[in-house]
ZANUNU-859784 format. One record per residue: residue number from 1; x, y, z of N, C-alpha, C in turn; chain. Coordinates in Angstrom, 3 decimals. Layout:
// ZANUNU-859784
{NUM {X Y Z} {X Y Z} {X Y Z} 'A'};
...
// end
This chain:
// ZANUNU-859784
{1 {63.703 53.480 -11.793} {62.348 53.049 -12.328} {62.328 53.211 -13.780} 'A'};
{2 {62.947 54.136 -14.421} {62.972 54.444 -15.870} {63.754 53.217 -16.518} 'A'};
{3 {64.915 52.802 -15.931} {65.597 51.703 -16.412} {64.808 50.396 -16.407} 'A'};
{4 {64.109 50.210 -15.402} {63.221 48.925 -15.310} {62.180 48.976 -16.287} 'A'};
{5 {61.609 50.182 -16.653} {60.593 50.182 -17.635} {61.081 49.886 -19.005} 'A'};
{6 {62.278 50.567 -19.268} {62.919 50.330 -20.510} {63.251 48.748 -20.662} 'A'};
{7 {63.762 48.089 -19.547} {64.085 46.719 -19.730} {62.844 45.911 -20.049} 'A'};
{8 {61.768 46.318 -19.290} {60.484 45.473 -19.501} {59.936 45.708 -20.981} 'A'};
{9 {60.073 46.854 -21.585} {59.496 47.143 -22.753} {60.382 46.373 -23.819} 'A'};
{10 {61.658 46.262 -23.563} {62.535 45.481 -24.422} {62.176 44.037 -24.488} 'A'};
{11 {61.936 43.522 -23.297} {61.573 42.064 -23.122} {60.268 41.788 -23.860} 'A'};
{12 {59.318 42.752 -23.691} {57.890 42.567 -24.285} {58.095 42.593 -25.745} 'A'};
{13 {59.024 43.333 -26.235} {59.105 43.638 -27.806} {59.804 42.457 -28.391} 'A'};
{14 {60.434 41.461 -27.687} {61.273 40.322 -28.263} {60.458 39.574 -29.257} 'A'};
{15 {61.052 39.345 -30.481} {60.289 38.591 -31.544} {59.813 37.222 -31.066} 'A'};
{16 {58.695 36.824 -31.263} {58.103 35.468 -30.986} {58.198 34.703 -32.311} 'A'};
{17 {58.659 33.450 -32.173} {59.026 32.737 -33.388} {58.406 31.276 -33.340} 'A'};
{18 {57.817 30.969 -34.529} {57.373 29.517 -34.632} {58.442 28.869 -35.559} 'A'};
{19 {58.927 27.738 -35.188} {59.910 26.947 -36.103} {59.051 25.776 -36.633} 'A'};
{20 {58.661 25.926 -37.919} {57.710 25.041 -38.481} {58.501 24.060 -39.395} 'A'};
{21 {59.755 23.693 -39.043} {60.500 22.665 -39.811} {61.631 22.268 -38.731} 'A'};
{22 {62.050 20.973 -38.664} {63.006 20.593 -37.763} {64.407 21.229 -37.982} 'A'};
{23 {64.817 21.408 -39.226} {66.080 22.018 -39.501} {66.080 23.445 -39.041} 'A'};
{24 {64.995 24.200 -39.215} {64.807 25.589 -38.860} {64.911 25.721 -37.359} 'A'};
{25 {64.328 24.751 -36.625} {64.372 24.670 -35.215} {66.026 24.663 -34.737} 'A'};
{26 {66.611 23.735 -35.321} {68.055 23.554 -34.952} {68.863 24.768 -35.339} 'A'};
{27 {68.571 25.460 -36.512} {69.231 26.788 -36.831} {69.030 27.734 -35.772} 'A'};
{28 {67.864 27.940 -35.340} {67.420 29.041 -34.568} {68.132 28.763 -33.139} 'A'};
{29 {68.192 27.642 -32.606} {68.862 27.379 -31.320} {70.351 27.538 -31.512} 'A'};
{30 {70.888 27.245 -32.666} {72.349 27.426 -32.932} {72.823 28.789 -32.898} 'A'};
{31 {71.875 29.743 -33.332} {72.285 31.111 -33.427} {71.869 31.910 -32.200} 'A'};
{32 {71.358 31.135 -31.145} {71.048 31.950 -29.902} {69.686 32.484 -29.781} 'A'};
{33 {68.738 31.947 -30.806} {67.390 32.523 -30.740} {66.524 31.489 -30.102} 'A'};
{34 {66.952 30.518 -29.408} {66.070 29.546 -28.748} {65.043 30.157 -27.735} 'A'};
{35 {65.565 31.172 -26.913} {64.514 31.786 -26.059} {63.345 32.470 -26.715} 'A'};
{36 {63.428 32.742 -27.969} {62.366 33.468 -28.751} {61.390 32.487 -29.279} 'A'};
{37 {61.772 31.149 -29.347} {60.908 30.219 -29.809} {59.652 29.938 -29.036} 'A'};
{38 {58.393 29.933 -29.572} {57.219 29.816 -28.801} {56.497 28.571 -29.229} 'A'};
{39 {56.839 27.965 -30.328} {56.108 26.769 -30.911} {56.931 26.105 -31.993} 'A'};
{40 {56.472 24.856 -32.261} {57.261 24.086 -33.292} {56.332 22.979 -33.837} 'A'};
{41 {56.826 22.165 -34.682} {56.051 21.118 -35.272} {56.717 19.617 -34.931} 'A'};
{42 {56.046 18.650 -35.336} {56.541 17.273 -35.099} {58.025 17.155 -35.588} 'A'};
{43 {58.725 16.352 -34.873} {60.095 16.047 -35.065} {61.049 17.150 -34.954} 'A'};
{44 {60.592 18.330 -34.322} {61.560 19.232 -33.895} {62.026 18.867 -32.558} 'A'};
{45 {63.164 18.016 -32.500} {63.470 17.305 -31.253} {64.898 17.529 -30.949} 'A'};
{46 {65.589 18.549 -31.567} {66.980 18.922 -31.243} {67.143 20.464 -31.174} 'A'};
{47 {67.869 20.927 -30.206} {68.383 20.185 -28.975} {67.329 19.813 -28.031} 'A'};
{48 {67.680 19.355 -26.843} {66.733 18.762 -25.918} {65.618 19.774 -25.602} 'A'};
{49 {65.964 21.071 -25.530} {64.980 22.146 -25.170} {63.933 22.185 -26.176} 'A'};
{50 {64.131 21.873 -27.387} {63.082 21.890 -28.429} {61.980 20.947 -28.126} 'A'};
{51 {62.207 19.852 -27.447} {61.091 18.860 -27.165} {59.987 19.481 -26.221} 'A'};
{52 {60.373 20.596 -25.506} {59.462 21.221 -24.588} {58.512 22.236 -25.286} 'A'};
{53 {58.730 22.592 -26.528} {57.987 23.623 -27.246} {56.555 23.010 -27.496} 'A'};
{54 {55.572 23.988 -27.388} {54.247 23.493 -27.869} {54.211 23.081 -29.271} 'A'};
{55 {53.459 22.040 -29.651} {53.420 21.614 -31.150} {52.146 22.208 -31.709} 'A'};
{56 {52.387 22.705 -32.906} {51.300 23.422 -33.660} {51.150 22.827 -35.009} 'A'};
{57 {51.530 21.479 -35.235} {51.284 20.832 -36.579} {52.447 19.967 -36.845} 'A'};
{58 {52.464 19.567 -38.249} {53.428 18.678 -38.656} {54.075 19.155 -39.999} 'A'};
{59 {54.850 18.289 -40.585} {55.539 18.735 -41.823} {54.480 19.118 -42.916} 'A'};
{60 {53.234 18.548 -42.959} {52.330 18.852 -44.015} {51.151 19.669 -43.649} 'A'};
{61 {51.082 20.157 -42.359} {50.009 21.080 -42.051} {50.116 21.678 -40.679} 'A'};
{62 {49.606 23.029 -40.586} {49.735 23.774 -39.423} {48.350 23.852 -38.807} 'A'};
{63 {48.153 23.702 -37.480} {47.080 24.060 -36.723} {47.106 25.463 -36.483} 'A'};
{64 {46.412 26.337 -37.437} {46.413 27.687 -37.329} {45.904 28.332 -36.060} 'A'};
{65 {44.820 27.723 -35.498} {44.274 28.276 -34.271} {45.249 28.078 -33.158} 'A'};
{66 {45.910 26.855 -33.000} {46.910 26.638 -31.933} {48.155 27.546 -32.230} 'A'};
{67 {48.501 27.735 -33.417} {49.690 28.733 -33.699} {49.334 30.015 -33.226} 'A'};
{68 {48.286 30.539 -33.628} {47.961 31.936 -33.294} {47.809 32.254 -31.881} 'A'};
{69 {47.342 31.193 -31.042} {47.176 31.327 -29.627} {48.770 31.701 -28.947} 'A'};
{70 {49.758 31.328 -29.735} {51.039 31.659 -29.087} {51.566 32.966 -29.508} 'A'};
{71 {50.739 33.713 -30.249} {51.040 35.105 -30.535} {52.404 35.321 -31.315} 'A'};
{72 {52.598 34.497 -32.371} {53.915 34.632 -33.099} {54.037 35.881 -33.927} 'A'};
{73 {55.174 36.385 -34.064} {55.563 37.370 -35.046} {56.152 36.790 -36.356} 'A'};
{74 {56.801 35.762 -36.189} {57.549 35.208 -37.297} {57.249 33.718 -37.338} 'A'};
{75 {57.147 33.129 -38.453} {56.982 31.614 -38.658} {58.005 31.348 -39.730} 'A'};
{76 {58.980 30.353 -39.335} {59.963 29.800 -40.386} {59.463 28.525 -40.911} 'A'};
{77 {59.230 28.542 -42.250} {58.643 27.364 -42.859} {59.599 26.650 -43.925} 'A'};
{78 {59.302 25.476 -44.294} {60.054 24.960 -45.336} {59.594 25.294 -46.734} 'A'};
{79 {58.271 25.650 -46.831} {57.699 26.205 -48.028} {56.289 26.837 -47.778} 'A'};
{80 {55.965 27.773 -48.669} {54.645 28.516 -48.372} {53.343 27.689 -48.648} 'A'};
{81 {53.603 26.549 -49.406} {52.370 25.744 -49.856} {51.831 24.744 -48.733} 'A'};
{82 {52.517 24.723 -47.583} {52.014 23.897 -46.474} {50.745 24.439 -45.942} 'A'};
{83 {49.766 23.568 -45.716} {48.434 23.952 -45.311} {48.544 24.773 -43.946} 'A'};
{84 {47.873 25.942 -43.977} {47.941 26.814 -42.907} {48.819 27.963 -42.892} 'A'};
{85 {49.784 27.909 -43.682} {50.843 28.893 -43.812} {50.301 30.198 -44.353} 'A'};
{86 {49.517 30.049 -45.413} {48.879 31.239 -45.968} {47.959 31.998 -45.137} 'A'};
{87 {47.312 31.176 -44.188} {46.393 31.841 -43.262} {47.204 32.622 -42.156} 'A'};
{88 {48.273 32.003 -41.810} {49.155 32.696 -40.805} {49.634 34.035 -41.305} 'A'};
{89 {49.958 34.044 -42.663} {50.376 35.296 -43.229} {49.258 36.296 -43.247} 'A'};
{90 {48.043 35.899 -43.563} {46.867 36.804 -43.639} {46.601 37.365 -42.251} 'A'};
{91 {46.910 36.657 -41.220} {46.790 37.039 -39.878} {47.881 37.925 -39.266} 'A'};
{92 {48.810 38.269 -40.265} {49.883 39.209 -39.817} {51.182 38.599 -39.379} 'A'};
{93 {51.385 37.251 -39.491} {52.581 36.645 -39.096} {53.551 36.694 -40.221} 'A'};
{94 {54.735 37.100 -40.124} {55.801 37.234 -41.079} {56.172 35.821 -41.369} 'A'};
{95 {56.232 35.461 -42.717} {56.656 34.095 -43.126} {58.113 34.144 -43.738} 'A'};
{96 {58.967 33.328 -43.122} {60.276 33.241 -43.666} {60.475 31.750 -44.114} 'A'};
{97 {60.849 31.577 -45.413} {61.114 30.280 -46.037} {62.547 29.866 -45.919} 'A'};
{98 {62.772 28.638 -45.348} {64.111 28.010 -45.288} {64.008 26.650 -45.816} 'A'};
{99 {64.607 26.403 -46.992} {64.639 25.056 -47.546} {65.865 24.899 -48.328} 'A'};
{100 {67.106 25.003 -47.664} {68.394 24.993 -48.428} {68.688 23.720 -49.068} 'A'};
{101 {69.288 23.774 -50.213} {69.592 22.549 -51.011} {71.116 22.513 -51.309} 'A'};
{102 {71.817 23.352 -50.467} {73.362 23.323 -50.603} {73.882 23.863 -49.399} 'A'};
{103 {75.174 23.740 -49.190} {75.803 24.274 -47.990} {75.758 25.849 -47.999} 'A'};
{104 {76.010 26.418 -49.162} {76.031 27.841 -49.201} {74.624 28.379 -48.939} 'A'};
{105 {73.514 27.730 -49.483} {72.100 28.125 -49.073} {71.822 27.888 -47.629} 'A'};
{106 {72.337 26.963 -47.006} {72.260 26.630 -45.603} {72.877 27.881 -44.796} 'A'};
{107 {74.134 28.238 -45.210} {74.867 29.306 -44.493} {74.044 30.561 -44.682} 'A'};
{108 {73.592 30.831 -45.933} {72.873 32.028 -46.065} {71.586 32.107 -45.255} 'A'};
{109 {70.841 31.007 -45.040} {69.776 30.989 -44.209} {70.076 31.171 -42.779} 'A'};
{110 {71.220 30.682 -42.354} {71.552 30.889 -40.889} {71.742 32.457 -40.707} 'A'};
{111 {72.454 33.109 -41.750} {72.717 34.566 -41.594} {71.461 35.291 -41.651} 'A'};
{112 {70.524 34.936 -42.536} {69.145 35.597 -42.694} {68.466 35.479 -41.375} 'A'};
{113 {68.383 34.328 -40.818} {67.753 34.171 -39.555} {68.400 34.951 -38.346} 'A'};
{114 {69.655 34.954 -38.464} {70.455 35.925 -37.452} {70.021 37.335 -37.569} 'A'};
{115 {69.798 37.785 -38.821} {69.468 39.197 -39.006} {68.004 39.454 -38.430} 'A'};
{116 {66.996 38.526 -38.740} {65.612 38.919 -38.407} {65.382 38.611 -36.931} 'A'};
{117 {66.280 37.780 -36.237} {65.986 37.549 -34.790} {67.012 38.410 -33.985} 'A'};
{118 {67.808 39.301 -34.491} {68.678 40.136 -33.920} {69.906 39.450 -33.242} 'A'};
{119 {70.284 38.355 -33.908} {71.533 37.623 -33.504} {72.522 37.486 -34.656} 'A'};
{120 {72.712 38.708 -35.364} {73.709 38.580 -36.511} {75.132 38.165 -36.179} 'A'};
{121 {75.632 38.509 -35.092} {77.003 38.190 -34.755} {77.092 36.715 -34.392} 'A'};
{122 {76.217 36.173 -33.588} {76.311 34.783 -33.295} {76.095 33.995 -34.600} 'A'};
{123 {75.190 34.328 -35.452} {75.021 33.596 -36.639} {76.279 33.628 -37.562} 'A'};
{124 {76.900 34.824 -37.650} {78.113 35.001 -38.430} {79.205 34.081 -37.977} 'A'};
{125 {79.321 33.937 -36.531} {80.323 33.064 -35.899} {79.973 31.698 -36.198} 'A'};
{126 {78.735 31.224 -36.063} {78.372 29.873 -36.457} {78.778 29.469 -37.822} 'A'};
{127 {78.356 30.436 -38.701} {78.690 30.104 -40.133} {80.162 30.039 -40.416} 'A'};
{128 {80.922 30.893 -39.841} {82.443 30.899 -39.975} {82.951 29.641 -39.520} 'A'};
{129 {82.451 29.024 -38.379} {83.018 27.818 -38.029} {82.613 26.597 -38.901} 'A'};
{130 {81.335 26.656 -39.384} {80.955 25.529 -40.277} {81.609 25.631 -41.615} 'A'};
{131 {81.900 26.866 -42.104} {82.608 27.010 -43.476} {84.094 26.463 -43.223} 'A'};
{132 {84.742 26.660 -42.080} {86.044 26.239 -41.814} {86.034 24.683 -41.837} 'A'};
{133 {85.013 23.971 -41.209} {85.000 22.456 -41.081} {84.743 22.022 -42.531} 'A'};
{134 {83.820 22.696 -43.306} {83.587 22.189 -44.686} {84.876 22.359 -45.592} 'A'};
{135 {85.655 23.413 -45.300} {86.887 23.478 -46.000} {87.908 22.367 -45.748} 'A'};
{136 {87.876 21.987 -44.378} {88.757 20.986 -43.876} {88.393 19.646 -44.674} 'A'};
{137 {87.151 19.283 -44.700} {86.589 18.195 -45.433} {87.030 18.154 -46.802} 'A'};
{138 {86.870 19.265 -47.557} {87.202 19.368 -49.015} {88.673 19.255 -49.200} 'A'};
{139 {89.502 19.614 -48.255} {90.909 19.697 -48.436} {91.542 18.273 -48.355} 'A'};
{140 {90.818 17.183 -47.707} {91.366 15.929 -47.610} {91.302 15.189 -48.927} 'A'};
{141 {92.263 14.289 -49.232} {92.204 13.498 -50.397} {90.953 12.695 -50.576} 'A'};
{142 {90.423 12.683 -51.840} {89.267 11.968 -52.194} {89.477 10.479 -52.208} 'A'};
{143 {88.564 9.760 -51.510} {88.671 8.292 -51.521} {88.131 7.707 -52.868} 'A'};
{144 {87.149 8.365 -53.448} {86.518 7.955 -54.713} {85.675 6.625 -54.476} 'A'};
{145 {85.438 6.305 -53.117} {84.572 5.120 -52.910} {83.353 5.060 -53.413} 'A'};
{146 {82.853 3.939 -54.025} {81.500 3.804 -54.665} {80.517 3.531 -53.507} 'A'};
{147 {79.582 4.327 -53.469} {78.574 4.244 -52.360} {77.111 4.068 -52.840} 'A'};
{148 {76.529 3.096 -52.109} {75.106 2.934 -52.237} {74.422 3.423 -50.955} 'A'};
{149 {73.577 4.355 -51.065} {72.943 5.016 -49.898} {71.441 4.393 -49.923} 'A'};
{150 {71.158 3.576 -48.845} {69.870 2.928 -48.789} {68.896 3.833 -48.054} 'A'};
{151 {68.140 4.685 -48.766} {67.229 5.444 -48.133} {66.120 4.708 -47.410} 'A'};
{152 {65.659 3.686 -48.042} {64.721 2.760 -47.433} {64.769 1.363 -48.088} 'A'};
{153 {64.332 0.226 -47.437} {64.648 -1.056 -47.801} {63.466 -1.659 -48.528} 'A'};
{154 {62.256 -1.342 -48.165} {61.071 -1.867 -48.677} {59.922 -0.962 -48.916} 'A'};
{155 {59.829 -0.277 -50.035} {60.503 -0.521 -51.368} {62.038 -0.038 -51.261} 'A'};
{156 {62.830 -0.562 -52.017} {64.276 -0.177 -52.048} {64.365 1.145 -52.670} 'A'};
{157 {64.752 2.191 -51.888} {64.861 3.589 -52.415} {66.386 4.023 -52.126} 'A'};
{158 {66.816 4.851 -53.033} {68.140 5.380 -52.858} {68.180 6.836 -53.145} 'A'};
{159 {69.364 7.512 -53.086} {69.566 8.910 -53.390} {69.995 9.063 -54.864} 'A'};
{160 {69.220 9.725 -55.715} {69.542 10.109 -57.095} {70.452 11.335 -57.184} 'A'};
{161 {70.795 11.660 -58.446} {71.663 12.747 -58.569} {71.205 14.062 -58.155} 'A'};
{162 {69.853 14.463 -58.201} {69.510 15.717 -57.728} {69.433 15.889 -56.224} 'A'};
{163 {69.611 14.836 -55.490} {69.468 14.832 -54.080} {70.581 15.480 -53.324} 'A'};
{164 {70.273 16.061 -52.076} {71.323 16.615 -51.222} {72.256 15.538 -50.728} 'A'};
{165 {71.699 14.312 -50.474} {72.513 13.112 -50.122} {73.570 12.887 -51.116} 'A'};
{166 {73.302 12.886 -52.380} {74.208 12.614 -53.434} {75.293 13.736 -53.302} 'A'};
{167 {74.981 14.934 -53.170} {76.033 16.060 -53.057} {76.870 15.803 -51.810} 'A'};
{168 {76.301 15.331 -50.568} {77.085 15.021 -49.494} {78.123 13.948 -49.823} 'A'};
{169 {77.694 12.868 -50.508} {78.607 11.784 -50.774} {79.836 12.442 -51.601} 'A'};
{170 {79.480 13.160 -52.545} {80.519 13.822 -53.404} {81.514 14.691 -52.589} 'A'};
{171 {80.792 15.577 -51.713} {81.654 16.465 -50.819} {82.512 15.636 -50.007} 'A'};
{172 {82.054 14.571 -49.462} {82.868 13.763 -48.608} {84.027 12.985 -49.335} 'A'};
{173 {83.933 12.950 -50.652} {85.170 12.373 -51.368} {84.586 11.054 -52.074} 'A'};
{174 {83.376 10.624 -51.849} {82.855 9.480 -52.544} {82.205 9.631 -53.826} 'A'};
{175 {81.588 8.544 -54.377} {80.840 8.453 -55.684} {79.593 7.785 -55.458} 'A'};
{176 {78.540 8.548 -55.613} {77.229 7.835 -55.465} {76.904 6.920 -56.790} 'A'};
{177 {76.737 5.664 -56.458} {76.542 4.821 -57.726} {75.278 5.097 -58.439} 'A'};
{178 {74.341 5.833 -57.947} {73.099 6.176 -58.699} {73.034 7.653 -58.931} 'A'};
{179 {74.102 8.370 -58.982} {74.129 9.869 -59.279} {73.619 10.090 -60.732} 'A'};
{180 {73.733 9.125 -61.517} {73.275 9.330 -62.949} {71.771 9.316 -63.154} 'A'};
{181 {70.914 9.025 -62.121} {69.551 8.972 -62.113} {69.009 10.300 -61.755} 'A'};
{182 {68.258 10.908 -62.649} {67.727 12.275 -62.587} {66.452 12.363 -61.718} 'A'};
{183 {66.559 11.612 -60.587} {65.338 11.575 -59.704} {65.878 11.709 -58.311} 'A'};
{184 {65.256 12.538 -57.539} {65.780 12.817 -56.106} {65.825 11.434 -55.250} 'A'};
{185 {64.728 10.569 -55.263} {64.727 9.482 -54.456} {64.119 8.319 -55.310} 'A'};
{186 {64.889 7.728 -56.265} {64.373 6.707 -57.143} {64.230 5.348 -56.461} 'A'};
{187 {63.233 4.628 -57.123} {63.227 3.108 -56.795} {64.264 2.425 -57.528} 'A'};
{188 {64.935 1.531 -56.961} {65.934 0.654 -57.583} {65.699 -0.781 -57.197} 'A'};
{189 {66.377 -1.774 -57.969} {66.151 -3.114 -57.646} {67.586 -3.544 -57.151} 'A'};
{190 {67.539 -4.777 -56.461} {68.757 -5.407 -56.023} {69.897 -5.684 -57.039} 'A'};
{191 {69.319 -6.107 -58.130} {70.212 -6.490 -59.256} {70.959 -5.164 -59.792} 'A'};
{192 {70.397 -3.995 -59.849} {71.042 -2.790 -60.271} {72.144 -2.438 -59.274} 'A'};
{193 {71.834 -2.769 -57.971} {72.912 -2.396 -56.918} {74.168 -3.352 -57.068} 'A'};
{194 {73.791 -4.589 -57.325} {74.883 -5.654 -57.486} {75.652 -5.251 -58.775} 'A'};
{195 {75.047 -4.823 -59.773} {75.856 -4.514 -61.027} {76.733 -3.367 -60.805} 'A'};
{196 {76.297 -2.398 -59.961} {77.085 -1.198 -59.636} {78.303 -1.428 -58.791} 'A'};
{197 {78.221 -2.511 -58.030} {79.347 -2.979 -57.207} {79.769 -1.862 -56.221} 'A'};
{198 {78.888 -1.435 -55.264} {79.424 -0.542 -54.306} {80.386 -1.073 -53.420} 'A'};
{199 {81.341 -0.220 -52.863} {82.288 -0.675 -51.861} {81.788 -0.347 -50.499} 'A'};
{200 {80.778 0.469 -50.349} {80.193 0.951 -49.064} {78.784 1.093 -49.183} 'A'};
{201 {77.987 0.604 -48.277} {76.559 0.776 -48.158} {76.291 1.521 -46.940} 'A'};
{202 {75.637 2.761 -47.056} {75.199 3.522 -45.886} {73.771 3.325 -45.573} 'A'};
{203 {73.497 3.067 -44.415} {72.077 2.751 -43.967} {71.808 3.796 -42.771} 'A'};
{204 {70.737 4.671 -43.006} {70.447 5.615 -41.803} {69.859 4.832 -40.765} 'A'};
{205 {70.196 5.366 -39.612} {69.751 4.776 -38.324} {68.289 5.309 -38.029} 'A'};
{206 {67.297 4.597 -38.608} {65.999 5.219 -38.531} {65.015 3.948 -38.401} 'A'};
{207 {65.009 3.288 -37.140} {64.206 2.192 -36.926} {64.507 1.011 -37.989} 'A'};
{208 {65.835 0.906 -38.090} {66.259 -0.231 -38.984} {66.843 -1.295 -38.210} 'A'};
{209 {66.802 -2.491 -38.903} {67.425 -3.761 -38.441} {68.831 -3.744 -39.133} 'A'};
{210 {69.813 -3.017 -38.597} {71.123 -2.815 -39.199} {71.686 -4.123 -39.588} 'A'};
{211 {71.800 -5.032 -38.586} {72.448 -6.292 -38.797} {71.620 -7.135 -39.831} 'A'};
{212 {70.429 -7.025 -39.845} {69.624 -7.700 -40.934} {69.836 -7.224 -42.207} 'A'};
{213 {70.031 -5.890 -42.376} {70.418 -5.306 -43.772} {71.823 -5.709 -44.100} 'A'};
{214 {72.717 -5.697 -43.204} {74.076 -6.244 -43.512} {74.028 -7.716 -44.091} 'A'};
{215 {73.301 -8.483 -43.344} {73.159 -9.937 -43.783} {72.618 -10.071 -45.184} 'A'};
{216 {71.566 -9.181 -45.424} {70.827 -9.283 -46.707} {71.880 -8.860 -47.900} 'A'};
{217 {72.541 -7.818 -47.617} {73.531 -7.369 -48.734} {74.722 -8.299 -48.812} 'A'};
{218 {75.197 -8.896 -47.751} {76.258 -9.774 -47.934} {75.883 -11.037 -48.652} 'A'};
{219 {74.605 -11.361 -48.691} {74.165 -12.570 -49.434} {74.333 -12.249 -50.902} 'A'};
{220 {74.161 -10.957 -51.327} {74.135 -10.561 -52.726} {75.532 -10.206 -53.197} 'A'};
{221 {76.299 -9.587 -52.320} {77.613 -8.894 -52.713} {78.777 -9.746 -52.199} 'A'};
{222 {78.550 -10.692 -51.209} {79.675 -11.385 -50.662} {80.152 -10.855 -49.440} 'A'};
{223 {80.263 -11.805 -48.381} {80.790 -11.289 -47.105} {82.308 -10.935 -47.286} 'A'};
{224 {82.624 -9.799 -46.680} {83.983 -9.258 -46.874} {84.190 -8.455 -48.012} 'A'};
{225 {83.239 -8.439 -48.956} {83.418 -7.641 -50.121} {82.776 -6.223 -50.000} 'A'};
{226 {82.118 -6.070 -48.931} {81.318 -4.805 -48.852} {81.524 -4.246 -47.360} 'A'};
{227 {81.534 -2.959 -47.352} {81.562 -2.269 -45.911} {80.263 -1.614 -45.746} 'A'};
{228 {79.969 -1.329 -44.402} {78.695 -0.786 -43.969} {78.957 0.299 -43.001} 'A'};
{229 {78.072 1.427 -43.143} {78.138 2.509 -42.129} {76.720 2.868 -41.804} 'A'};
{230 {76.468 2.961 -40.528} {75.032 3.344 -40.000} {75.323 4.766 -39.490} 'A'};
{231 {74.424 5.733 -39.895} {74.608 7.131 -39.403} {73.293 7.665 -39.220} 'A'};
{232 {73.167 8.444 -38.096} {71.901 9.126 -37.632} {71.503 9.919 -38.789} 'A'};
{233 {70.210 9.661 -39.366} {69.743 10.292 -40.554} {69.547 11.755 -40.331} 'A'};
{234 {69.264 12.271 -39.167} {69.070 13.671 -38.807} {70.306 14.458 -39.176} 'A'};
{235 {71.508 13.771 -39.195} {72.722 14.537 -39.518} {72.928 14.549 -41.013} 'A'};
{236 {72.189 13.845 -41.728} {72.313 13.926 -43.151} {71.069 14.453 -43.906} 'A'};
{237 {69.885 14.324 -43.266} {68.735 14.714 -44.016} {68.232 16.118 -43.577} 'A'};
{238 {68.686 16.630 -42.561} {68.228 17.931 -42.064} {69.300 18.935 -42.429} 'A'};
{239 {69.064 19.918 -43.283} {70.027 20.929 -43.765} {70.232 21.999 -42.815} 'A'};
{240 {70.752 21.643 -41.649} {71.004 22.592 -40.598} {72.452 22.498 -40.165} 'A'};
{241 {72.775 23.091 -38.968} {74.223 23.087 -38.524} {74.853 21.747 -38.346} 'A'};
{242 {73.969 20.786 -37.875} {74.470 19.432 -37.617} {74.960 18.573 -38.991} 'A'};
{243 {74.600 19.287 -40.192} {74.924 18.680 -41.400} {76.526 18.462 -41.477} 'A'};
{244 {77.235 19.241 -40.935} {78.648 19.121 -40.906} {79.223 17.897 -40.072} 'A'};
{245 {78.438 17.620 -39.046} {78.659 16.405 -38.347} {78.481 15.270 -39.174} 'A'};
{246 {77.341 15.107 -39.819} {77.084 14.054 -40.765} {78.102 13.847 -41.825} 'A'};
{247 {78.537 15.028 -42.377} {79.480 14.985 -43.500} {80.808 14.473 -43.070} 'A'};
{248 {81.233 14.906 -41.837} {82.516 14.373 -41.277} {82.421 12.874 -40.930} 'A'};
{249 {81.395 12.364 -40.430} {81.255 11.024 -40.190} {81.135 10.174 -41.480} 'A'};
{250 {80.520 10.757 -42.546} {80.391 10.174 -43.864} {81.846 10.092 -44.436} 'A'};
{251 {82.640 11.089 -44.347} {84.078 11.052 -44.842} {84.938 9.924 -44.085} 'A'};
{252 {84.559 9.876 -42.798} {85.414 8.768 -42.032} {84.944 7.485 -42.539} 'A'};
{253 {83.648 7.197 -42.791} {83.215 5.876 -43.299} {83.858 5.608 -44.801} 'A'};
{254 {83.923 6.660 -45.495} {84.545 6.576 -46.835} {85.955 6.193 -46.812} 'A'};
{255 {86.614 6.566 -45.743} {88.000 6.306 -45.609} {88.341 5.031 -44.863} 'A'};
{256 {87.282 4.168 -44.802} {87.415 2.887 -44.145} {87.662 2.870 -42.651} 'A'};
{257 {86.973 3.918 -42.038} {86.949 3.897 -40.619} {85.493 3.486 -40.037} 'A'};
{258 {85.341 2.277 -39.499} {84.103 1.755 -39.268} {83.414 2.633 -38.130} 'A'};
{259 {82.135 3.006 -38.296} {81.399 3.628 -37.366} {80.249 2.849 -36.854} 'A'};
{260 {80.398 2.174 -35.526} {79.318 1.498 -35.063} {78.140 2.372 -34.809} 'A'};
{261 {76.841 1.920 -34.942} {75.810 2.824 -34.680} {75.760 3.574 -33.431} 'A'};
{262 {76.215 3.010 -32.262} {76.221 3.679 -30.952} {77.248 4.871 -30.959} 'A'};
{263 {78.320 4.573 -31.578} {79.379 5.536 -31.733} {78.969 6.766 -32.557} 'A'};
{264 {78.395 6.407 -33.712} {77.946 7.438 -34.689} {76.992 8.463 -33.886} 'A'};
{265 {76.089 8.030 -33.130} {75.187 8.785 -32.385} {75.778 9.612 -31.317} 'A'};
{266 {76.652 8.998 -30.584} {77.291 9.649 -29.434} {78.316 10.814 -30.079} 'A'};
{267 {79.030 10.482 -31.142} {79.897 11.518 -31.673} {79.063 12.804 -31.915} 'A'};
{268 {77.935 12.577 -32.640} {77.122 13.692 -32.981} {76.622 14.542 -31.870} 'A'};
{269 {76.222 13.708 -30.866} {75.665 14.383 -29.673} {76.770 15.115 -28.842} 'A'};
{270 {77.875 14.491 -28.781} {79.071 15.054 -28.028} {79.469 16.257 -28.626} 'A'};
{271 {79.341 16.551 -29.992} {79.955 17.811 -30.585} {78.939 18.909 -30.134} 'A'};
{272 {77.578 18.546 -30.046} {76.702 19.553 -29.749} {76.547 19.856 -28.297} 'A'};
{273 {76.970 18.892 -27.353} {76.897 19.056 -25.991} {78.173 18.767 -25.366} 'A'};
{274 {79.212 19.664 -25.542} {80.585 19.299 -25.011} {80.512 19.394 -23.444} 'A'};
// end
């Protein structure tokens, strides 16, 4: 009887967590804290179990009443300025910020979340594996491939020097043709892309007409003069554990290994669901 009571008390005391950013949701599942999650926000869609979590807001605002009904102890947020976060704090919810802008910051956030959710060993193991994969990428010869990353087509947006995307291109061994622009997501024109003469154009798989974009750029740069790679944007835009999947795919593309859209997505999913 005493053992049963102790077990029940432990279960009741388990930390209840809100994942209020997609990358944080992925981190928490990766370190084994998935069962502690009680709510999430829009676009928290990976892994599949995350889709079943109650929604309490979006990237720009939290429904405080809905969030509090879930009786959370902790909320992991991308920044404290999101509408509703301050009220959650006033109501006694512990706020943890996760907005990593580098691999080291992402690793540190995984370890931090491991500590506060009581999964330090799993978090340490995940980080060790990710560090090993990052080192493998860094150890390979650099291709130096000139890259244009098309964040969006209309208006034409790209990744500037301060962006995480630009860092990823560099880590993978390439050269971002707009790394010299000191804006995270600058507007550019077609003529500036043509002048920079990229060897590879990367197009995120985000409701895009990939073949249409290929035809557009071939008109300007010449068919056969440019290569294309389409990569699931969640693997490059979310600073979580799957970032290494994206980095490895990016390096393959830089090394002239074509990645069809279907294969790109399947490879990423297969690594997470062996």
